[in-house]
C-alpha positions in Angstrom: 0.0 0.0 0.0 1.5 3.3 -1.0 1.8 6.2 1.4 -1.3 8.4 1.3 0.8 11.4 0.3 1.7 9.8 -3.0 -1.9 9.2 -4.1 -2.9 12.7 -5.2 -2.4 12.2 -8.9 -4.2 8.9 -9.0 -7.1 10.4 -7.0 -7.5 13.3 -9.4 -7.5 10.9 -12.3 -10.1 8.6 -10.6 -7.5 5.7 -10.8 -7.8 4.5 -7.2 -9.7 1.4 -6.0 -12.7 2.1 -3.9 -10.8 1.2 -0.7 -7.8 3.4 -1.5 -10.1 6.2 -2.6 -11.9 6.1 0.8 -8.6 5.9 2.6 -7.2 8.9 0.7 -10.3 11.0 1.2 -10.0 10.5 5.0 -6.4 11.6 4.8 -7.3 14.5 2.5 -9.7 15.9 5.1 -6.8 16.5 7.5 -3.9 17.1 5.2 -3.6 20.7 3.9 -0.5 19.8 1.7 -2.4 17.2 -0.2 -5.5 19.4 -0.5 -3.4 22.1 -2.2 -1.8 19.5 -4.5 -5.2 18.0 -5.5 -6.5 21.4 -6.3 -3.5 22.2 -8.4 -3.7 18.9 -10.3 -7.4 19.4 -10.9 -6.6 22.8 -12.4 -4.0 21.2 -14.6 -6.5 18.6 -15.8 -9.0 21.3 -16.8 -6.2 23.0 -18.7 -5.4 19.8 -20.5 -9.0 19.2 -21.4 -9.4 22.7 -22.8 -6.3 22.3 -24.8 -7.2 19.0 -26.4 -10.9 19.5 -26.9 -11.9 19.5 -30.6 -15.3 19.7 -32.4 -16.3 16.5 -34.3 -16.4 16.5 -38.1 -19.6 18.2 -39.3 -20.8 15.1 -41.1 -20.2 12.8 -38.1 -23.6 13.4 -36.5 -25.6 12.5 -39.6 -23.5 9.4 -40.2 -23.9 8.1 -36.6 -27.7 8.7 -36.7 -27.9 7.0 -40.1 -26.0 4.0 -38.8 -28.2 3.9 -35.6 -31.4 3.9 -37.7 -30.1 1.0 -39.8 -29.0 -1.1 -36.8 -31.4 -3.7 -35.2 -31.9 -2.7 -31.6 -33.2 -6.1 -30.3 -31.6 -9.0 -32.3 -33.4 -12.3 -32.1 -32.4 -14.6 -29.2 -30.3 -17.6 -30.0 -29.6 -20.6 -27.9 -26.6 -20.1 -25.7 -27.2 -16.3 -25.6 -25.0 -15.7 -28.7 -26.1 -13.9 -31.8 -24.6 -15.0 -35.2 -23.0 -12.3 -37.2 -22.5 -10.0 -34.2 -19.0 -8.8 -33.6 -18.1 -7.6 -30.1 -15.5 -4.9 -29.8 -13.7 -4.3 -26.6 -11.3 -1.3 -26.2 -9.6 0.1 -23.2 -8.8 3.8 -23.7 -6.8 5.6 -21.1 -7.5 9.4 -21.6 -6.6 12.7 -19.8 -8.3 15.8 -21.1 -10.3 15.9 -24.3 -11.5 12.4 -23.6 -15.0 12.9 -25.2 -13.6 14.0 -28.5 -11.2 11.1 -28.7 -13.9 8.6 -27.7 -16.3 9.9 -30.4 -13.6 9.6 -33.1 -12.6 6.1 -32.0 -16.2 4.9 -31.9 -16.9 6.4 -35.4 -13.8 4.6 -36.7 -15.0 1.2 -35.4 -18.7 1.7 -36.5 -17.7 2.7 -40.0 -14.9 0.2 -40.4 -12.1 2.7 -41.0 -9.6 1.2 -43.5 -7.5 4.3 -44.0 -4.0 3.6 -42.6 -3.4 7.3 -41.8 -6.6 7.5 -39.7 -5.6 4.4 -37.7 -2.2 5.8 -37.2 -3.6 9.1 -35.9 -5.9 7.3 -33.5 -3.0 5.2 -32.2 -0.8 8.3 -31.7 -3.7 10.1 -30.0 -4.3 7.2 -27.6 -0.6 6.8 -26.9 -0.3 10.5 -26.1 -3.2 10.3 -23.7 -1.7 7.3 -22.0 1.6 9.2 -21.5 -0.3 12.2 -20.1 -2.3 10.0 -17.7 0.9 8.3 -16.6 2.5 11.6 -15.6 -0.6 12.9 -13.9 -1.1 9.8 -11.8 2.6 9.4 -10.8 3.1 9.4 -7.1 5.6 12.3 -7.4 3.6 14.4 -9.9 4.0 18.1 -9.2 2.7 21.2 -11.0 4.5 24.4 -11.7 3.4 27.6 -13.5 5.5 30.3 -15.1 4.8 33.6 -16.8 6.3 33.6 -20.3 8.4 36.5 -21.7 6.3 38.2 -24.4 3.0 37.1 -22.8 1.2 34.0 -21.7 1.4 31.4 -18.9 3.0 27.9 -19.0 1.7 25.1 -16.8 4.0 22.0 -16.3 3.1 18.8 -14.6 6.3 16.8 -14.0 7.2 13.3 -12.7 10.9 12.6 -12.0 10.0 8.9 -11.5 8.5 8.8 -15.0 11.3 11.0 -16.5 8.6 13.0 -18.2 6.5 16.2 -18.0 3.3 17.5 -19.6 3.4 21.1 -20.9 0.5 23.4 -21.7 0.4 27.2 -22.3 -2.3 29.8 -22.2 -2.7 33.1 -24.1 0.5 32.8 -26.1 1.2 35.7 -28.4 0.2 35.0 -32.0 3.1 34.5 -34.4 3.4 35.0 -38.1 2.4 32.0 -40.3 6.1 31.3 -41.0 7.0 30.8 -37.3 5.9 28.6 -34.4 6.7 27.8 -30.8 9.2 25.0 -30.2 9.8 23.3 -26.8 13.3 22.2 -25.8 15.1 20.2 -23.1 18.5 21.8 -22.4 21.0 20.1 -20.2 24.6 19.0 -19.7 24.3 16.6 -22.6 23.2 19.3 -25.1 20.0 20.8 -26.5 17.2 18.3 -27.4 14.1 19.5 -29.3 10.8 18.2 -27.8 8.7 19.4 -30.7 6.6 22.3 -32.1 3.6 23.3 -30.1 0.2 22.6 -31.8 -2.0 25.6 -32.8 -3.9 27.2 -30.0 -7.5 26.3 -29.3 -9.6 28.7 -27.3 -6.5 30.3 -26.0 -4.9 27.1 -24.9 -1.9 25.4 -26.5 -0.8 21.8 -25.9 -0.5 19.5 -24.2 2.9 18.3 -25.3 4.7 15.5 -23.5 8.4 15.7 -23.0 10.0 12.4 -22.0 13.6 11.3 -21.3 14.3 13.9 -18.6 17.8 13.9 -17.3 19.6 15.4 -14.3 20.3 19.1 -14.8 17.8 19.6 -17.6 15.9 22.8 -18.1 12.8 23.4 -20.1 12.9 26.1 -22.7 10.5 27.7 -25.2 11.5 29.6 -28.3 9.9 31.0 -31.5 11.4 29.2 -34.5 10.6 28.7 -38.2 7.6 26.4 -38.6 9.7 23.4 -39.6 11.7 23.6 -36.3 15.3 24.5 -35.6 18.5 22.5 -34.8 19.3 24.9 -31.9 17.1 27.1 -29.7 17.0 30.8 -30.6 17.5 33.5 -28.0 16.1 35.2 -26.1 14.0 32.4 -24.7 10.4 32.9 -23.6 10.9 30.2 -20.9 14.0 28.8 -19.3 12.9 26.7 -16.3 15.1 24.5 -14.2 13.6 21.0 -13.7 
């Protein structure tokens, strides 16, 4: 049984067993430190949800309704409780932020038998990203930091040293020309490593972006670069945060 102080992330992500949840809630009622940490992680989860939310394709509603109208709701009973020709799909999707949009897209892909390799690859990447985010948020040592960015905006970082990873989001970043974008970096004794370009902002939120492979002495940096990315970070940096 882990120490109650290490369960904040799992509690926020609703990843505790009923027994552990009840135990942690009793602890939470008398631990101010954990109460503050839970509040911070919940705020980070809301930020992640806002950053990843996306409207479904305009035609998706009509296609789902048409499929529902053509689907038998009460198939005839067959001995043994099985129905011929019925395929059962079981999927386990671990999500953090933007879960509804991901679930709708995944369900539509199954219902309509997506055969497009690019679509399947996008779904796999989206699920993998959400699993990485959930792993960081539920880590026993997960901690949240915020920082004002030079030039405007606020960065929120949830980090786990045990997972050697962090989740980065930003709010109210200054708009850049179409030829430039924001690039995230890990900078440390072993050199500068690009994490990747930030995705376009949605409702004022940018991200989340997962940075993995954290090493001792690393700092997190954010710069404005050409849209294709750069081999080295430009200066001045909008963020230079020790990890």
